[in-house]
C-alpha positions as CSV (number, residue, x, y, z in Angstrom):
1,M,29.8,-6.7,8.0
2,Q,26.6,-4.9,7.4
3,E,24.8,-3.0,10.1
4,K,21.2,-4.2,10.9
5,Y,18.8,-1.5,11.9
6,H,16.3,-2.1,14.7
7,A,14.2,0.6,16.4
8,A,11.4,1.0,18.8
9,K,9.2,4.1,18.3
10,L,6.4,5.9,20.2
11,A,3.9,7.8,18.0
12,V,2.9,11.2,19.5
13,L,0.8,13.1,16.9
14,P,-1.8,10.3,16.5
15,I,-3.1,11.1,20.0
16,F,-5.3,13.8,18.4
17,V,-7.2,11.0,16.6
18,G,-7.3,8.9,19.8
19,E,-4.5,6.6,18.9
20,M,-1.6,5.7,21.3
21,G,0.8,3.5,19.4
22,V,4.1,1.8,19.6
23,H,6.1,0.6,16.6
24,Y,9.0,-1.6,15.8
25,E,11.1,-1.1,12.7
26,R,13.8,-3.4,11.2
27,S,15.9,-3.4,8.1
28,F,15.8,-6.3,5.8
29,T,18.0,-5.0,3.0
30,P,20.6,-2.1,3.0
31,N,17.9,0.4,1.9
32,Y,14.6,-1.0,3.0
33,T,12.9,-1.3,6.4
34,F,9.7,-2.9,7.6
35,E,7.6,-1.5,10.4
36,V,4.8,-3.0,12.4
37,G,2.7,-1.1,15.0
38,L,0.0,-1.7,17.6
39,A,-2.2,1.0,19.0
40,Y,-4.7,1.5,21.7
41,L,-7.7,3.6,20.5
42,T,-9.8,5.8,22.6
43,D,-11.8,8.5,20.7
44,T,-11.4,10.6,17.6
45,Y,-11.1,13.9,19.4
46,I,-10.8,16.1,16.3
47,R,-14.0,14.6,14.8
48,N,-15.9,15.1,18.1
49,Y,-14.8,18.7,18.2
50,L,-16.2,19.2,14.7
51,Q,-19.5,17.4,15.3
52,E,-22.0,18.6,17.8
53,I,-23.8,16.0,20.0
54,P,-27.2,17.0,21.5
55,P,-27.1,17.1,25.3
56,V,-29.8,14.4,25.6
57,L,-27.5,11.9,23.9
58,A,-24.5,10.3,25.4
59,R,-21.7,8.1,24.0
60,Q,-19.3,6.2,26.2
61,V,-16.0,5.3,24.6
62,R,-14.9,1.6,24.7
63,P,-11.3,0.7,24.1
64,G,-10.5,-0.1,20.5
65,F,-7.4,-1.2,18.7
66,G,-5.3,-0.4,15.7
67,T,-2.5,-2.0,13.7
68,G,-0.2,-0.8,11.1
69,L,2.3,-2.2,8.6
70,G,4.8,-0.1,6.7
71,L,7.6,-0.4,4.2
72,R,10.3,2.3,3.9
73,Y,12.8,2.9,1.2
74,F,15.9,5.1,2.0
75,P,17.4,6.2,-1.3
76,Y,20.3,8.1,0.2
77,K,21.8,7.5,3.6
78,K,20.9,4.2,5.2
79,F,18.2,4.8,7.9
80,Q,18.8,8.5,7.9
81,S,17.6,11.5,6.0
82,V,14.6,11.2,3.6
83,Y,12.6,8.1,2.9
84,V,9.6,7.0,0.8
85,L,6.9,5.0,2.6
86,G,3.9,2.8,1.9
87,E,1.7,2.0,4.8
88,F,-1.5,0.1,5.6
89,K,-3.4,1.0,8.8
90,Y,-6.4,-0.6,10.4
91,R,-8.4,1.2,13.2
92,L,-11.5,0.1,15.1
93,Y,-13.1,2.8,17.3
94,R,-15.9,1.6,19.6
95,K,-18.6,3.4,21.6
96,T,-21.8,2.6,23.5
97,F,-24.6,5.0,22.8
98,Y,-27.1,5.8,25.5
99,E,-30.2,8.0,25.5
100,N,-31.1,9.9,28.7
101,G,-34.4,8.7,30.3
102,M,-34.3,5.5,28.2
103,E,-32.8,2.2,28.7
104,S,-31.6,2.0,25.1
105,K,-28.0,0.9,24.7
106,I,-26.5,0.5,21.2
107,K,-22.9,-0.6,20.5
108,E,-21.5,1.6,17.8
109,F,-18.2,1.2,15.8
110,N,-16.1,3.0,13.3
111,Q,-13.8,0.7,11.3
112,M,-11.1,2.1,9.0
113,V,-8.8,0.5,6.5
114,I,-6.2,3.1,5.3
115,P,-3.7,2.3,2.6
116,R,-1.4,5.3,2.0
117,F,1.9,6.5,0.5
118,G,4.2,9.3,1.5
119,I,7.6,10.7,2.4
120,G,9.4,11.2,5.7
121,S,12.6,12.0,7.3
122,I,14.6,10.9,10.4
123,Y,16.6,13.3,12.5
124,Y,19.0,11.9,15.1
125,F,19.6,13.6,18.4
126,N,22.5,11.3,19.1
127,D,23.6,7.9,17.9
128,K,20.5,6.2,19.5
129,L,17.6,8.7,19.9
130,F,15.8,10.1,16.9
131,M,12.7,11.8,15.6
132,D,10.8,10.3,12.7
133,W,8.3,12.5,10.9
134,S,6.2,11.7,7.8
135,V,3.3,13.0,5.7
136,A,1.2,10.6,3.7
137,C,-2.0,10.4,1.7
138,G,-4.2,7.7,0.5
139,F,-7.8,6.4,1.0
140,N,-9.9,5.7,4.0
141,F,-12.2,2.8,3.5
142,E,-14.7,3.3,6.4
143,R,-17.4,1.1,7.8
144,A,-19.5,2.7,10.6
145,F,-22.5,1.8,12.6
146,R,-24.1,4.5,14.7
147,A,-27.3,4.8,16.7
148,G,-30.2,5.3,14.3
149,D,-28.6,3.2,11.5
150,T,-30.2,0.0,10.5
151,T,-27.1,-1.4,8.8
152,P,-23.5,-0.3,8.8
153,L,-22.7,2.5,6.4
154,N,-19.7,2.2,4.0
155,S,-17.8,5.1,2.6
156,V,-14.5,5.9,0.9
157,K,-12.7,9.2,1.6
158,L,-9.4,10.7,0.8
159,H,-7.0,10.5,3.7
160,A,-4.1,12.8,4.6
161,G,-2.0,12.2,7.6
162,V,1.0,13.7,9.5
163,N,3.0,11.6,11.9
164,L,5.7,12.2,14.4
165,K,7.4,9.4,16.3
166,F,10.3,9.4,18.8
167,G,12.5,6.4,18.7
168,F,15.4,4.5,20.1
169,K,17.8,2.7,17.7
170,F,19.3,-0.7,18.4
171,N,22.3,-1.8,16.4
172,S,23.5,-5.3,15.5
173,K,26.0,-6.6,13.0
174,S,25.2,-9.1,10.3
175,S,27.8,-11.2,8.3
176,N,26.0,-10.4,5.0
């Protein structure tokens, strides 16, 4: 009987880009797993720190959402040690722009499609609780509309990401 791997994860590092996500991972062959994630998006705090906003301008964050799909290959120990990953992430950040003294209200957005590849590792604290870290790089296909723009602006940038998730492993047996 082959062990099936199921896990629920909570991502902690993406909070710095305003993403609070939960993930579910499941094995579908002895060395491959599939992961799906959903996220609640607030604001890109790092980007805001690096960009200055004049005091007469104001942006109010509106909740956004993100999704993710991932495929992991474990070449050594099943669902332990090092793995190779391919991921696809989608993020939609939303804001409302206001100008003081004016009744101008513009709905802004920043939409990102991020395909990326990387490596990661899983470290078990016990037979159920674990830490999953990964580093990945790829491209960020971005479409953004901000106050002052007449049409959404498209751009492509290199993307690098570091992720840290804490998870709980569920086991089940399969007759395969």
